[in-house]
C-alpha positions as CSV (number, residue, x, y, z in Angstrom):
1,M,-16.1,31.1,-6.6
2,P,-14.6,29.8,-9.8
3,R,-16.2,26.9,-11.6
4,I,-14.7,23.5,-11.2
5,D,-13.3,22.0,-14.4
6,K,-14.7,18.4,-14.3
7,A,-12.1,17.0,-16.7
8,A,-9.2,18.5,-14.7
9,Y,-10.7,17.2,-11.5
10,Q,-11.1,13.7,-12.9
11,R,-7.4,13.8,-14.1
12,R,-6.4,14.7,-10.5
13,L,-8.5,11.9,-9.1
14,D,-7.0,9.5,-11.6
15,R,-3.5,10.6,-10.7
16,I,-4.1,10.2,-7.0
17,G,-5.6,6.7,-7.6
18,E,-2.6,5.8,-9.6
19,L,-0.2,6.9,-6.9
20,L,-2.1,5.1,-4.2
21,S,-2.4,1.9,-6.2
22,D,1.4,2.0,-6.6
23,I,1.8,2.3,-2.8
24,V,-0.6,-0.6,-2.3
25,D,1.3,-2.7,-4.8
26,H,4.6,-1.9,-3.0
27,A,3.1,-2.6,0.4
28,G,1.9,-6.0,-0.8
29,T,5.3,-6.9,-2.1
30,V,7.1,-5.7,1.1
31,S,4.6,-7.5,3.3
32,R,5.8,-10.9,2.0
33,Y,9.1,-10.5,3.8
34,R,9.3,-7.4,6.0
35,C,8.0,-7.4,9.6
36,P,5.1,-5.0,9.9
37,Y,6.4,-3.7,13.2
38,R,9.9,-2.9,11.9
39,N,10.5,0.8,11.3
40,R,12.8,2.4,8.8
41,V,15.8,2.3,11.2
42,D,15.2,-1.4,12.1
43,Q,13.6,-0.7,15.5
44,C,10.8,-2.9,16.7
45,T,7.6,-0.8,17.3
46,A,5.5,-3.8,18.5
47,A,3.7,-3.2,21.8
48,F,4.2,-6.9,22.7
49,S,7.1,-9.3,23.0
50,C,8.4,-10.8,19.8
51,R,10.9,-13.6,19.3
52,N,12.7,-11.4,16.8
53,Q,13.3,-8.5,19.2
54,Q,16.9,-7.8,20.0
55,P,18.3,-5.6,22.8
56,P,18.6,-1.9,21.9
57,E,22.0,-0.5,21.1
58,E,21.5,2.2,23.8
59,A,19.8,2.0,27.2
60,G,16.2,3.3,27.0
61,A,16.0,3.0,23.2
62,P,13.4,0.8,21.5
63,A,14.3,-2.9,20.9
64,R,15.9,-3.7,17.5
65,C,14.1,-5.9,15.0
66,G,16.1,-9.0,14.2
67,H,13.8,-10.4,11.6
68,D,15.8,-11.8,8.7
69,G,13.1,-11.6,6.0
70,T,12.5,-15.3,5.6
71,F,8.7,-15.6,6.0
72,D,5.5,-14.2,4.8
73,Y,3.5,-12.0,7.3
74,R,0.4,-11.7,5.1
75,S,-1.4,-14.6,6.6
76,A,-1.5,-12.8,9.9
77,W,-4.1,-10.4,8.5
78,E,-5.6,-12.0,5.4
79,A,-8.5,-14.1,6.5
80,D,-10.0,-14.6,3.1
81,A,-7.7,-15.3,0.1
82,S,-10.5,-14.6,-2.4
83,A,-10.9,-11.1,-0.9
84,Y,-7.3,-10.5,-1.7
85,A,-7.7,-11.7,-5.3
86,K,-10.9,-9.5,-5.7
87,A,-9.1,-6.4,-4.4
88,K,-6.1,-7.0,-6.8
89,A,-8.5,-7.4,-9.7
90,R,-10.4,-4.2,-8.7
91,I,-7.1,-2.3,-8.5
92,G,-6.2,-3.6,-12.0
93,R,-9.6,-2.5,-13.4
94,T,-9.3,0.9,-11.8
95,R,-5.8,1.4,-13.1
96,S,-6.8,0.3,-16.6
97,A,-9.9,2.6,-16.6
98,A,-7.7,5.6,-15.4
99,A,-5.2,4.9,-18.2
100,E,-8.0,4.7,-20.7
101,R,-9.4,8.1,-19.6
102,R,-6.0,9.7,-19.7
103,S,-5.3,8.5,-23.2
104,S,-8.7,9.6,-24.5
105,G,-8.5,13.0,-22.8
106,G,-11.5,12.8,-20.5
107,S,-13.6,10.9,-18.1
108,Q,-16.0,8.1,-18.9
109,K,-18.9,10.3,-17.9
110,E,-17.9,12.9,-20.4
111,R,-17.6,10.4,-23.3
112,G,-20.7,8.4,-22.4
């Protein structure tokens, strides 16, 4: 079995982390105005009744989401505002550390 190149492995982990942090950032932005039960074709996927549900265009199809994007859904699942701030700070530190490792050509363990 070939040996694992630790620097290449770390670069891949950094790249995955960067991609995932971008996804998290985008999800945080979208969660301020988009219903979490609305799919990409504006259908409601909620397994419960919602005041924003509209009748489907075709019989037997899922209800349509009629949410107009005017309110913030984050409070529905954020119980601790400080936890959100801590997570954002951690993502920022991780992103900065990954950028630092990429610019210096190796991982912190290799330099340290």
